[in-house]
N, C-alpha and C positions, 0 to 999 in steps of 0.2 A: 452904140446901141441906145444909149440914153438920149442922144440927139434925135434918133429916129423915132423914139417913143414920144418925145415932146412934139415932133413934127406930125405924128399921127394924131395926137390929141388935138393939135391945132386944126388939123384937117377935119376932125369930127365936129369941132365947134363951128367951123365955117362951112360944113358940108351943105347946108341948105342954100347958102349963097352960091356955092360952086355949082350945085345942081342947076341952079337958075342960070348961072353963067354958061355951063356946058350946053344946057338946053338952048341957051340963047346963042350958042355957036362960039363960046370962048375956048381958049386953049388950056388943056389940063397940064398942070405943072408936075404933080406926083399923084399916084393912086394907091389906095390901101384897101385891104379886105380884112374882115373879121376872122380870127383863127383861135382855136382852143388849144392852149398848151396843157398837156396832160399832167396830172399830179406826179410828184417825184417821191418815190419811196426808197427806204434804205432797210436792208436786212440786218437785224441786230440779234445777238444771242442773249437769251434770258434764262435764268434758273427758275424752274417751276417745281413746286412741291408736289411730289407724287404720293408720298406717304408720310404723315406726320410722325414725329418721335413718339415712342410708346414704351411701356414697361409691363412686365408680367412677373408673377411669382412662381418660382419653381420650388417644390417641396421635396426634400430628400428624406426618405423614410429612415427610421432608426435601424441600425445594423446590430444584430444579435449573434451570439455564438454559444456553443455548448461546451461546457468544460466539466471535467470529473473532479469531484471533491471528496475528501475523506471526512466522514462525520462520526462523532462518538455516539454509539447506540446505548451502551451501558458503561458507566464509569467503573474504575477499579474498586473492588470490594474486599474487605477483610472480615472473615468470620472466625469464630473461635470454637474449637472442638474440645470438649472436656475429656480428660483422661482420669479415670477413677484411681483412687489410692490403691497401692499394692501392699497387701499384708502377708506375713509368713508366720506360721506357728513354730515357735521355738520351745523346746522342753528344757527344764532345769530341775535340779533336786532342791526341794524346799524342806527345811527342817520343820517337822510337825511338832516334835516333842524333843526338848533338849535332854542330854544325858543327866541322869540323876541317881542319887543314892537314897534308898528308903528302907523302911523296916516293914517286914511282913512275916506273918506266921506261916510256918511250914510244918507239915507232919512228917517227922522222921522217925521211923521204927515205932510208929504208933504213938509217938509223943509229939505234942504240940510245942514247937520251938519257935521263938522269935529270932529272926535272922536279919542281919543287915545285908541288903542286896543292892548291887550296883546295876542300874538300868541304862543301856546304851541310848544314844540319841536316835530318834525315829525320823526318817526322811521319806518324802513322797515326791514322785515325779509329777510336775505340774506343767501343762502346756499353756503357752501365752502367745497371743496375737501381737506381732511386732510389725510396725510400719516400715516397710522397705522403701517405698516410693510414694510421696504424698500425691494427692489429687492435683491436677494441673490443667491449665488451658493452653491449647496449642493453636497458634494463629495460622489460619489457612487463607492464603492470599489468592484471590481470583482476579486475573488480569482484565483490563478494560477491553470491551468489545467494540470494534469499529466496523463501519460499512462504507461502501463507495456509492455516491449518488451522482447522477448526471443532471446538471442544472443549466438553465438558460441565463446568460449574462449579457448585459448591454456593452457593446463595443464602442458604438458611436451614436450619440443621441440624434433625434430627428432635427433637421435644420430647414430654414427657409432662406431662399436666395432671390433677390430682385434682379432680374435680367432686363437691361435697358437696351432698346433698339433705337439707333439714331434715325433721324429723319432722312428720307430718300428724296433726292432732287434729280431733275433731268434737265439737260440743256436743250432748249427749243429755239428754233429760228422764228423771228416775228418781224413782220413788215411794219415799219414805222414811217409815218407821213413826214416827209421833210419839207415839201412845198405843195400846197393844194393846187388843184387844177384851176386855171385862170383863162380868161378870154382877153386876147390882145389884138391889136391892129398891126398887120404886117404889110410892108410895101409889096406891090405887085407890078409886073411889067405887062402891060397890055397895049394893044395898038391905039395910038392916039394919046398915050400917056407916058411921060418920061418916068424913069425909075429914080 
C-alpha cells in the first residue's frame, strides 16, 4: 500500500509531463484517479451527569404526649380546738364558830343568875367550785387535698436532618473521530493503461 501511495504521488508530480506524452501518443504505464476516503468513527461510552449531587433539610417536629399527674392543692393543716375547763360544785361543812364555854345571865324563877354555859361548835354547808378538768387545746388534723391534672409533656424534641442525594449519571454512546476524511489517489484499470 505504501508503495502504491508513493507511486501515485510520483504520478501526480509528473502528470503534466505524462499528459503531454499521452497527448503526444506515448504509452501509459499506470493510471490513478482521485478518491475520498470517508472519516473513521468509533462509538465510545461516556458517563454524562444528569443531575448534580444535592442536599436538603428535613425538619422533624417535636413529639408531645399527655400524662396525668397528681398535684397538691392544699397542704396538710393542723388546727387547735379549745376545750373549756370543767368545774363541779362540791359541798362541805365549814365550822363557822368553834365550841366554847362562856358566861351568861339567865332568869331562873325570877332571879337573875350568872351561869356557865357550854356552846357547841357552829357549822355551815358551803358550796365550792372545784376544777374537774382543766381547759385544753385539741389538735384537729386536716389531711392534704390533692387533685389530678392532665398536662402536655415533650417526648422528643424537634430535630433537623440533612438528606444528601448523590449525583445521577447516565451512560451515553458517543461517536469519536478516529481518522478524518482524506483524499487519496487510487490506481484504476482503464483501457490503454496498465494497472
